[in-house]
VODREN-841538 format. One record per residue: x, z, y of N, C-alpha, C, O, CB in turn; residue in one letter. Coordinates in nm, 4 decimals, padded with zeros to 6 digits. Atoms other than C-alpha are relative to their C-alpha. Glycine has a CB too. Layout:
<recs>
nc1, nc3, nc2, cac1, cac3, cac2, cc1, cc3, cc2, oc1, oc3, oc2, cbc1, cbc3, cbc2, code
X, Z, Y, X, Z, Y, X, Z, Y, X, Z, Y, X, Z, Y, A
...
</recs>
This chain:
<recs>
nc1, nc3, nc2, cac1, cac3, cac2, cc1, cc3, cc2, oc1, oc3, oc2, cbc1, cbc3, cbc2, code
-00.0849, -00.0657, -00.0971, -00.7746, -00.8714, 00.5114, -00.0741, 00.1159, 00.0657, -00.0113, 00.2136, 00.1065, 00.0479, -00.0997, 00.1054, X
00.0789, -00.1039, -00.0639, -01.0547, -00.6603, 00.6514, 00.0139, 00.1330, -00.0736, 00.0105, 00.2393, -00.0116, -00.1463, -00.0415, 00.0066, X
-00.0121, -00.1216, 00.0800, -01.0132, -00.4118, 00.3666, 00.1233, 00.0799, 00.0415, 00.1156, 00.2017, 00.0577, 00.0070, -00.0345, -00.1497, X
-00.1218, -00.0716, -00.0394, -00.6567, -00.3267, 00.4645, -00.0113, 00.0521, 00.1433, 00.0427, 00.1582, 00.1748, 00.1231, -00.0917, -00.0134, X
00.0213, -00.0479, -00.1366, -00.7584, -00.2997, 00.8308, -00.0865, 00.1257, -00.0001, -00.0642, 00.2171, 00.0793, -00.0655, -00.1097, 00.0862, X
00.0835, -00.1200, 00.0129, -01.0265, -00.0497, 00.7289, 00.0843, 00.1186, -00.0467, 00.0682, 00.2302, 00.0027, -00.1168, -00.0250, -00.0988, X
-00.0873, -00.1066, 00.0496, -00.7651, 00.1507, 00.5373, 00.0924, 00.0491, 00.1101, 00.1161, 00.1692, 00.1227, 00.0822, -00.0486, -00.1202, X
-00.0874, -00.0384, -00.1106, -00.5329, 00.1458, 00.8379, -00.0760, 00.0881, 00.0985, -00.0247, 00.1905, 00.1436, 00.0561, -00.1249, 00.0716, X
00.0808, -00.0779, -00.0937, -00.8110, 00.2719, 01.0627, -00.0272, 00.1403, -00.0541, -00.0200, 00.2386, 00.0196, -00.1323, -00.0719, 00.0288, X
00.0255, -00.1298, 00.0622, -00.8948, 00.5504, 00.8176, 00.1248, 00.0874, 00.0040, 00.1174, 00.2054, 00.0382, -00.0472, -00.0182, -00.1449, X
-00.1254, -00.0752, -00.0017, -00.5304, 00.6553, 00.7886, 00.0380, 00.0428, 00.1412, 00.0911, 00.1522, 00.1607, 00.1122, -00.0832, -00.0606, X
-00.0257, -00.0375, -00.1395, -00.4938, 00.6495, 01.1688, -00.0799, 00.1236, 00.0391, -00.0267, 00.2168, 00.0994, -00.0342, -00.1162, 00.0939, X
00.0862, -00.1133, -00.0323, -00.7868, 00.8859, 01.2056, 00.0478, 00.1272, -00.0696, 00.0480, 00.2354, -00.0110, -00.1448, -00.0303, -00.0395, X
-00.0495, -00.1162, 00.0742, -00.6487, 01.1140, 00.9349, 00.1303, 00.0523, 00.0599, 00.1500, 00.1733, 00.0709, 00.0207, -00.0359, -00.1476, X
-00.1274, -00.0418, -00.0589, -00.3022, 01.1165, 01.0922, -00.0233, 00.0758, 00.1306, 00.0399, 00.1783, 00.1562, 00.0907, -00.1222, 00.0249, X
00.0294, -00.0688, -00.1265, -00.4450, 01.2103, 01.4300, -00.0584, 00.1388, -00.0260, -00.0245, 00.2351, 00.0428, -00.0980, -00.0835, 00.0853, X
00.0614, -00.1288, 00.0323, -00.6518, 01.4871, 01.2728, 00.1039, 00.0980, -00.0542, 00.1072, 00.2141, -00.0135, -00.1134, -00.0189, -00.1020, X
-00.1020, -00.0873, 00.0588, -00.3616, 01.6262, 01.0685, 00.0967, 00.0476, 00.1075, 00.1318, 00.1655, 00.1116, 00.0766, -00.0730, -00.1124, X
-00.0950, -00.0373, -00.1045, -00.1269, 01.6209, 01.3669, -00.0629, 00.0936, 00.1032, 00.0053, 00.1773, 00.1624, 00.0533, -00.1249, 00.0690, X
00.0700, -00.0905, -00.0915, -00.3896, 01.7898, 01.5820, -00.0089, 00.1405, -00.0551, -00.0085, 00.2376, 00.0206, -00.1390, -00.0518, 00.0291, X
00.0120, -00.1312, 00.0640, -00.4185, 02.0730, 01.3303, 00.1374, 00.0632, -00.0222, 00.1588, 00.1801, 00.0099, -00.0745, -00.0125, -00.1337, X
-00.1297, -00.0558, 00.0411, -00.0588, 02.1137, 01.2117, 00.1078, -00.0127, 00.1057, 00.2120, 00.0521, 00.0951, 00.0467, -00.0671, -00.1252, X
-00.1014, 00.0226, -00.1022, 00.1282, 01.9969, 01.5210, 00.0796, -00.1255, -00.0303, 00.0916, -00.1670, -00.1456, 00.0933, 00.1203, 00.0107, X
-00.0670, 00.1286, 00.0158, 00.3285, 01.6837, 01.5791, 00.1363, 00.0106, -00.0673, 00.1914, -00.0910, -00.1098, 00.0158, -00.0650, 00.1336, X
-00.1315, -00.0167, 00.0629, 00.6513, 01.8300, 01.4382, -00.0095, 00.0403, -00.1471, 00.0936, 00.0614, -00.2110, 00.0804, 00.1039, 00.0756, X
00.0159, -00.0465, 00.1380, 00.5072, 01.9279, 01.0988, 00.0297, -00.1119, -00.1000, 00.0143, -00.2298, -00.0682, -00.1421, 00.0537, -00.0221, X
-00.0227, 00.0998, 00.1052, 00.6020, 01.7534, 00.7736, -00.1289, -00.0736, -00.0386, -00.1253, -00.1913, -00.0745, 00.0599, 00.0671, -00.1236, X
00.1279, 00.0629, 00.0329, 00.2333, 01.6861, 00.7096, -00.0326, -00.1116, 00.0981, -00.0825, -00.2171, 00.0589, -00.1123, 00.1040, -00.0006, X
00.0248, 00.1005, -00.1039, 00.2041, 01.4977, 01.0388, 00.0899, -00.1210, -00.0235, 00.0439, -00.2348, -00.0148, 00.0243, 00.0594, 00.1419, X
-00.0936, 00.1099, 00.0253, 00.5138, 01.2902, 00.9607, -00.0444, -00.0816, -00.1207, -00.0384, -00.2045, -00.1185, 00.1425, 00.0541, -00.0221, X
00.0453, 00.0700, 00.1207, 00.3798, 01.2063, 00.6150, -00.1242, -00.0837, 00.0287, -00.1379, -00.1943, -00.0235, -00.0291, 00.1004, -00.1127, X
00.1215, 00.0739, -00.0343, 00.0454, 01.1000, 00.7592, 00.0343, -00.1274, 00.0767, -00.0238, -00.2328, 00.0509, -00.0952, 00.0880, 00.0829, X
-00.0398, 00.1184, -00.0764, 00.2132, 00.8632, 01.0063, 00.0804, -00.0972, -00.0859, 00.0754, -00.2180, -00.0630, 00.0816, 00.0410, 00.1227, X
-00.0692, 00.0890, 00.0941, 00.4367, 00.7279, 00.7277, -00.0999, -00.0844, -00.0776, -00.0770, -00.2031, -00.1008, 00.0873, 00.0811, -00.0974, X
00.1037, 00.0737, 00.0729, 00.1233, 00.6306, 00.5377, -00.0582, -00.1118, 00.0865, -00.0837, -00.2220, 00.0378, -00.1120, 00.0957, -00.0456, X
00.0510, 00.1017, -00.0929, -00.0066, 00.4462, 00.8453, 00.1008, -00.1150, 00.0111, 00.0628, -00.2319, 00.0048, -00.0277, 00.0621, 00.1406, X
-00.1037, 00.1024, -00.0142, 00.3244, 00.2620, 00.8869, 00.0105, -00.0874, -00.1244, 00.0292, -00.2086, -00.1133, 00.1346, 00.0651, 00.0289, X
-00.0070, 00.0774, 00.1241, 00.3303, 00.1568, 00.5211, -00.1159, -00.0994, -00.0091, -00.0964, -00.2140, -00.0495, -00.0011, 00.0940, -00.1219, X
00.1146, 00.0903, 00.0026, -00.0188, 00.0102, 00.5463, 00.0152, -00.1118, 00.1024, -00.0201, -00.2265, 00.0751, -00.1288, 00.0771, 00.0258, X
-00.0211, 00.1027, -00.1017, 00.0696, -00.1712, 00.8672, 00.1049, -00.1013, -00.0461, 00.0910, -00.2207, -00.0197, 00.0429, 00.0641, 00.1329, X
-00.1025, 00.0908, 00.0522, 00.3798, -00.3176, 00.7015, -00.0595, -00.0920, -00.1070, -00.0286, -00.2111, -00.1106, 00.1191, 00.0802, -00.0583, X
00.0654, 00.0820, 00.1031, 00.1712, -00.4376, 00.4057, -00.0911, -00.1044, 00.0639, -00.0946, -00.2191, 00.0194, -00.0812, 00.0890, -00.0969, X
00.0869, 00.0959, -00.0689, -00.0795, -00.5996, 00.6413, 00.0825, -00.1121, 00.0622, 00.0430, -00.2286, 00.0575, -00.0836, 00.0707, 00.1084, X
-00.0884, 00.1005, -00.0586, 00.2044, -00.7776, 00.8195, 00.0536, -00.0937, -00.1078, 00.0601, -00.2151, -00.0885, 00.1164, 00.0674, 00.0747, X
-00.0507, 00.0806, 00.1113, 00.3464, -00.8951, 00.4888, -00.1068, -00.0973, -00.0503, -00.0766, -00.2131, -00.0792, 00.0471, 00.0910, -00.1151, X
00.1093, 00.0860, 00.0459, 00.0081, -01.0326, 00.3824, -00.0260, -00.1137, 00.0980, -00.0593, -00.2247, 00.0564, -00.1275, 00.0819, -00.0196, X
00.0209, 00.1051, -00.0997, -00.0241, -01.2252, 00.7094, 00.1077, -00.1071, -00.0082, 00.0815, -00.2241, 00.0200, -00.0028, 00.0597, 00.1400, X
-00.1112, 00.0941, 00.0056, 00.3162, -01.3869, 00.6570, -00.0060, -00.0920, -00.1220, 00.0492, -00.2020, -00.1196, 00.1304, 00.0756, -00.0001, X
00.0091, 00.0828, 00.1197, 00.2355, -01.5177, 00.3107, -00.1010, -00.1108, 00.0230, -00.2169, -00.0848, 00.0553, -00.0388, 00.0845, -00.1232, X
00.0934, 00.1100, -00.0180, 00.0854, -01.8615, 00.3350, -00.0559, -00.0402, -00.1365, 00.0159, -00.0372, -00.2364, 00.0690, -00.1210, 00.0700, X
00.0588, 00.0413, 00.1279, -00.1550, -01.9799, 00.0662, 00.0588, -00.1334, -00.0446, 00.0976, -00.2164, 00.0376, -00.1539, -00.0103, 00.0112, X
-00.0522, 00.1249, 00.0545, -00.0383, -02.2570, -00.1629, -00.1040, -00.1098, 00.0129, -00.2241, -00.0865, -00.0004, 00.0417, 00.0175, -00.1471, X
00.0910, 00.1134, -00.0034, -00.1834, -02.6018, -00.1202, -00.0232, -00.0480, -00.1429, 00.0380, 00.0036, -00.2364, 00.0561, -00.1148, 00.0892, X
00.0385, 00.0431, 00.1350, -00.3313, -02.7894, -00.4152, 00.1169, -00.0605, -00.0768, 00.1255, -00.0413, -00.1980, -00.1134, -00.1010, 00.0078, X
-00.1150, 00.0565, 00.0697, -00.0088, -02.9789, -00.4956, 00.0949, 00.1094, -00.0470, 00.1447, 00.1043, -00.1594, 00.0740, -00.0982, 00.0903, X
-00.0870, -00.1107, 00.0402, 00.1982, -02.6604, -00.4979, -00.0585, 00.0745, -00.1194, 00.0145, 00.1110, -00.2115, 00.0215, 00.0969, 00.1173, X
00.0646, -00.0679, 00.1122, -00.0541, -02.4956, -00.7288, 00.0095, -00.0843, -00.1266, 00.0367, -00.0323, -00.2348, -00.1471, 00.0302, 00.0327, X
-00.0084, 00.0919, 00.1137, -00.0588, -02.8029, -00.9548, 00.1413, 00.0023, -00.0587, 00.1578, 00.0079, -00.1806, -00.0387, -00.1441, 00.0429, X
-00.1381, 00.0003, 00.0476, 00.3219, -02.8050, -00.9753, 00.0397, 00.1336, -00.0625, 00.1218, 00.1366, -00.1542, 00.0941, -00.0330, 00.1144, X
-00.0237, -00.1288, 00.0656, 00.3294, -02.4346, -01.0560, -00.0542, -00.0018, -00.1421, 00.0075, 00.0517, -00.2343, -00.0645, 00.1146, 00.0800, X
00.0639, 00.0064, 00.1315, 00.0949, -02.5053, -01.3460, 00.0588, -00.1086, -00.0889, 00.0546, -00.0969, -00.2113, -00.1480, -00.0230, 00.0160, X
-00.0511, 00.1159, 00.0736, 00.2606, -02.8377, -01.4475, 00.1359, -00.0431, 00.0537, 00.1461, -00.1508, 00.1124, -00.0991, -00.1168, 00.0081, X
-00.1292, 00.0325, -00.0602, 00.6298, -02.8334, -01.3515, 00.0632, -00.1282, -00.0542, 00.1499, -00.1864, 00.0111, 00.0943, 00.1139, -00.0211, X
-00.0570, 00.1209, 00.0593, 00.7081, -03.1269, -01.5826, -00.0667, -00.1283, 00.0488, -00.0216, -00.2373, 00.0133, -00.0102, 00.0075, -00.1497, X
00.0720, 00.1177, -00.0486, 00.4649, -03.3635, -01.4061, 00.0874, -00.0827, 00.0934, 00.1709, -00.0284, 00.1658, -00.1289, 00.0417, 00.0716, X
-00.0794, 00.0915, -00.0828, 00.6121, -03.6681, -01.2320, -00.0124, 00.0334, 00.1485, 00.0845, 00.0202, 00.2232, -00.0435, -00.1446, -00.0245, X
00.0223, -00.0324, -00.1409, 00.4606, -03.5600, -00.9001, 00.0805, 00.1211, 00.0458, 00.0983, 00.1441, 00.1654, -00.1470, 00.0250, 00.0244, X
-00.0659, -00.1267, -00.0328, 00.6550, -03.2357, -00.9185, 00.1513, -00.0061, -00.0144, 00.2192, 00.0950, 00.0034, -00.0538, 00.1097, -00.0875, X
-00.1441, 00.0135, 00.0170, 01.0027, -03.3698, -00.9812, 00.0692, 00.0203, 00.1344, 00.0203, -00.0209, 00.2396, 00.0360, -00.1383, -00.0598, X
-00.0805, -00.0237, -00.1189, 01.2689, -03.2604, -00.7361, 00.1343, -00.0645, -00.0232, 00.2018, -00.0348, -00.1218, 00.0146, 00.1523, 00.0313, X
-00.1278, 00.0707, 00.0103, 01.5703, -03.4836, -00.6799, 00.0950, 00.0561, 00.1034, 00.0590, 00.0741, 00.2198, -00.0181, -00.1533, 00.0191, X
-00.1009, -00.0503, -00.0919, 01.8887, -03.3495, -00.5284, 00.0940, -00.1131, 00.0365, 00.1234, -00.1994, -00.0462, 00.0777, 00.1187, -00.0616, X
-00.0915, 00.1054, -00.0462, 02.1210, -03.5677, -00.3233, 00.1366, 00.0148, -00.0594, 00.2254, -00.0656, -00.0309, 00.0107, 00.0006, 00.1502, X
</recs>
């Protein structure tokens, strides 16, 4: 997760620099902030995904196993 946070920080710095040079109404400034928002959305998505436990992983690999059967009412 630290890698994406580093990328976000880098993009933030670049966006601030671009907007300082080109102005806050420029297309370049908007594009720079879009890049920051996309990275922040990806980081949020990664936080929401929970890792699979060992049984879930086993059932993904062996769906026919007795332990992995799903019965519907």
